[in-house]
C-alpha positions as CSV (number, residue, x, y, z in Angstrom):
1,X,-18.1,-1.5,-0.5
2,X,-16.8,1.9,0.6
3,X,-15.6,0.3,3.9
4,X,-13.3,-1.9,2.0
5,X,-9.8,-0.4,1.9
6,X,-8.3,0.9,-1.3
7,X,-5.2,-1.1,-0.7
8,X,-7.2,-4.4,-0.6
9,X,-9.1,-3.4,-3.7
10,X,-5.8,-2.7,-5.5
11,X,-4.5,-6.1,-4.5
12,X,-7.6,-7.8,-5.9
13,X,-7.6,-5.7,-9.1
14,X,-3.9,-6.5,-9.7
15,X,-4.7,-10.2,-9.2
16,X,-7.6,-10.1,-11.6
17,X,-5.6,-8.3,-14.2
18,X,-2.8,-10.9,-14.0
19,X,-5.4,-13.7,-14.3
20,X,-7.6,-12.3,-17.0
21,X,-5.7,-9.4,-18.6
22,X,-8.6,-7.1,-17.8
23,X,-8.2,-3.6,-16.2
24,X,-10.2,-2.0,-13.3
25,X,-12.9,-0.7,-15.5
26,X,-13.6,-4.1,-17.1
27,X,-13.6,-5.9,-13.7
28,X,-15.8,-3.3,-12.0
29,X,-19.0,-5.5,-12.3
30,X,-17.3,-8.0,-10.0
31,X,-16.7,-5.4,-7.3
32,X,-20.2,-3.9,-7.8
33,X,-21.7,-7.4,-7.0
34,X,-19.6,-7.5,-3.8
35,X,-20.2,-6.2,-0.3
36,X,-18.2,-5.7,2.8
37,X,-18.9,-8.0,5.8
38,X,-17.5,-7.4,9.3
39,X,-17.4,-10.2,11.9
40,X,-16.6,-10.1,15.6
41,X,-14.2,-12.6,17.1
42,X,-16.0,-15.9,17.6
43,X,-18.9,-15.0,15.3
44,X,-20.1,-17.7,12.9
45,X,-19.8,-16.8,9.2
46,X,-21.2,-20.0,7.6
47,X,-23.1,-22.3,10.0
48,X,-23.3,-26.1,9.5
49,X,-26.2,-27.0,7.2
50,X,-26.1,-23.6,5.5
51,X,-26.8,-23.7,1.7
52,X,-25.6,-20.2,0.8
53,X,-22.7,-19.9,-1.6
54,X,-20.7,-17.2,0.0
55,X,-17.2,-16.6,-1.4
56,X,-15.1,-14.0,0.5
57,X,-11.7,-12.4,0.3
58,X,-10.2,-11.8,3.8
59,X,-8.9,-8.3,4.2
60,X,-8.4,-8.5,7.9
61,X,-8.5,-11.3,10.5
62,X,-8.3,-15.1,10.9
63,X,-11.0,-17.6,10.2
64,X,-11.4,-21.3,10.9
65,X,-13.4,-24.1,9.3
66,X,-14.2,-27.0,11.5
67,X,-16.7,-29.8,12.2
68,X,-18.0,-31.2,15.4
69,X,-17.6,-35.0,15.6
70,X,-20.1,-37.4,17.3
71,X,-18.1,-37.4,20.5
72,X,-18.3,-33.6,20.7
73,X,-14.6,-33.0,19.7
74,X,-13.9,-30.3,17.1
75,X,-11.9,-31.2,14.0
76,X,-10.3,-28.2,12.3
77,X,-10.4,-28.4,8.5
78,X,-8.3,-25.4,7.8
79,X,-7.4,-21.9,9.0
80,X,-7.4,-18.8,6.7
81,X,-6.0,-15.3,7.1
82,X,-5.4,-12.0,5.3
83,X,-5.2,-12.2,1.5
84,X,-6.9,-15.6,1.2
85,X,-10.3,-16.7,0.0
86,X,-12.8,-18.5,2.2
87,X,-15.8,-20.4,1.0
88,X,-17.7,-23.7,1.6
89,X,-16.6,-26.2,-1.0
90,X,-19.7,-28.3,0.0
91,X,-22.1,-25.7,-1.3
92,X,-20.2,-24.4,-4.2
93,X,-18.6,-27.5,-5.7
94,X,-20.7,-30.4,-4.2
95,X,-24.0,-28.4,-4.2
96,X,-25.0,-29.6,-0.8
97,X,-25.4,-28.1,2.7
98,X,-22.2,-27.2,4.4
99,X,-20.9,-29.9,6.7
100,X,-18.5,-27.4,8.4
101,X,-18.8,-24.4,10.5
102,X,-16.8,-21.3,9.4
103,X,-16.1,-19.0,12.3
104,X,-14.0,-15.8,12.9
105,X,-11.1,-16.3,15.4
106,X,-10.5,-12.5,15.4
107,X,-12.4,-9.5,14.3
108,X,-12.6,-9.9,10.5
109,X,-13.3,-7.8,7.5
110,X,-14.3,-9.6,4.3
111,X,-15.2,-8.7,0.7
112,X,-18.1,-11.1,0.0
113,X,-19.9,-12.1,-3.1
114,X,-22.6,-14.7,-3.8
115,X,-21.0,-17.3,-6.0
116,X,-24.1,-17.8,-8.1
117,X,-24.2,-14.1,-8.9
118,X,-20.5,-14.1,-9.6
119,X,-20.9,-17.2,-11.8
120,X,-23.6,-15.5,-13.8
121,X,-21.4,-12.5,-14.4
122,X,-18.5,-14.7,-15.5
123,X,-20.6,-16.8,-17.8
124,X,-22.0,-13.7,-19.5
125,X,-18.4,-12.5,-20.2
126,X,-16.1,-15.0,-21.9
127,X,-13.1,-13.0,-20.9
128,X,-13.9,-13.9,-17.2
129,X,-13.6,-17.7,-17.9
130,X,-10.1,-17.9,-16.5
131,X,-11.3,-16.4,-13.3
132,X,-14.2,-18.8,-13.1
133,X,-11.9,-21.8,-13.6
134,X,-9.5,-20.3,-11.0
135,X,-12.0,-20.3,-8.2
136,X,-13.1,-23.8,-8.8
137,X,-9.6,-25.2,-9.3
138,X,-8.3,-23.3,-6.2
139,X,-10.8,-25.0,-4.0
140,X,-10.1,-28.4,-5.4
141,X,-6.4,-27.8,-5.2
142,X,-6.5,-26.7,-1.6
143,X,-8.5,-29.8,-0.7
144,X,-5.9,-32.0,-2.5
145,X,-3.0,-30.2,-0.8
146,X,-4.5,-31.0,2.6
147,X,-4.9,-34.7,1.8
148,X,-1.4,-34.9,0.4
149,X,0.1,-33.2,3.5
150,X,-1.3,-36.0,5.7
151,X,0.0,-38.7,3.3
152,X,3.5,-37.3,2.7
153,X,4.4,-35.0,5.6
154,X,4.9,-35.7,9.3
155,X,3.1,-33.6,11.8
156,X,6.3,-31.6,12.4
157,X,6.7,-31.0,8.7
158,X,3.1,-29.8,8.5
159,X,3.7,-27.4,11.4
160,X,6.9,-26.1,9.7
161,X,5.0,-25.6,6.5
162,X,2.3,-23.6,8.3
163,X,4.7,-21.2,10.0
164,X,6.6,-20.8,6.7
165,X,3.3,-19.8,5.0
166,X,2.3,-17.4,7.9
167,X,5.0,-17.2,10.6
168,X,2.9,-15.4,13.2
169,X,-0.2,-17.5,12.8
170,X,0.8,-19.5,15.9
171,X,0.4,-16.4,18.0
172,X,-3.1,-15.7,16.7
173,X,-4.7,-19.1,16.8
174,X,-5.2,-21.2,20.0
175,X,-3.0,-24.3,20.2
176,X,-6.0,-26.6,20.4
177,X,-7.1,-25.4,16.9
178,X,-3.6,-25.7,15.5
179,X,-3.2,-29.1,16.9
180,X,-6.5,-30.3,15.6
181,X,-5.7,-29.0,12.1
182,X,-2.3,-30.8,12.2
183,X,-3.8,-34.0,13.4
184,X,-2.0,-34.1,16.8
185,X,-2.9,-33.4,20.4
186,X,-1.9,-30.1,22.0
187,X,0.7,-32.0,24.0
188,X,2.3,-33.4,20.8
189,X,2.2,-29.9,19.3
190,X,4.2,-28.6,22.3
191,X,6.8,-31.4,21.8
192,X,7.1,-30.5,18.1
193,X,7.8,-26.9,19.1
194,X,10.5,-27.9,21.6
195,X,12.2,-30.1,19.0
196,X,12.3,-27.3,16.5
197,X,13.6,-24.9,19.1
198,X,16.4,-27.4,20.0
199,X,17.4,-27.7,16.4
200,X,17.9,-23.9,16.2
């Protein structure tokens, strides 16, 4: 826990206070149940088939969740970066082994807590109920957003949304992973970039 930066802790404490109205002293049990995890680039965080209920805040680095299809191709579910949460919705929401692999694309630093431990703390304190609902609704909302983006947005619009959310992410993630997440080939991704450049 000491390895986690004070700036990141302040961000989390401010977030928790906005969500629950509780100050640092009252939310201390949540941080006491957490630990710092460091990952090297390309290190697996959650392997396929894992049953653990890890929930982590990314202080530093970029991570990818993906599955390997029967033909050996990798299908990227999503990419996460600093200030975001990462967890397996399979294990936490669906209570089944993870179908996806969660891997660090860069050296990463995470603040991790076991969701069952966190859930017990939140259940014991009614004032934490908004936080408990937030974690579950956040995962469900993110899943729905991904589905809706494929229904309502073109690949080019999905790419533009990605760079508006995190403009430099395209310089930190290999094109093949970005293309997979957007549902296009690397060649198509290159064409999308050229079209956007021509518009500007």
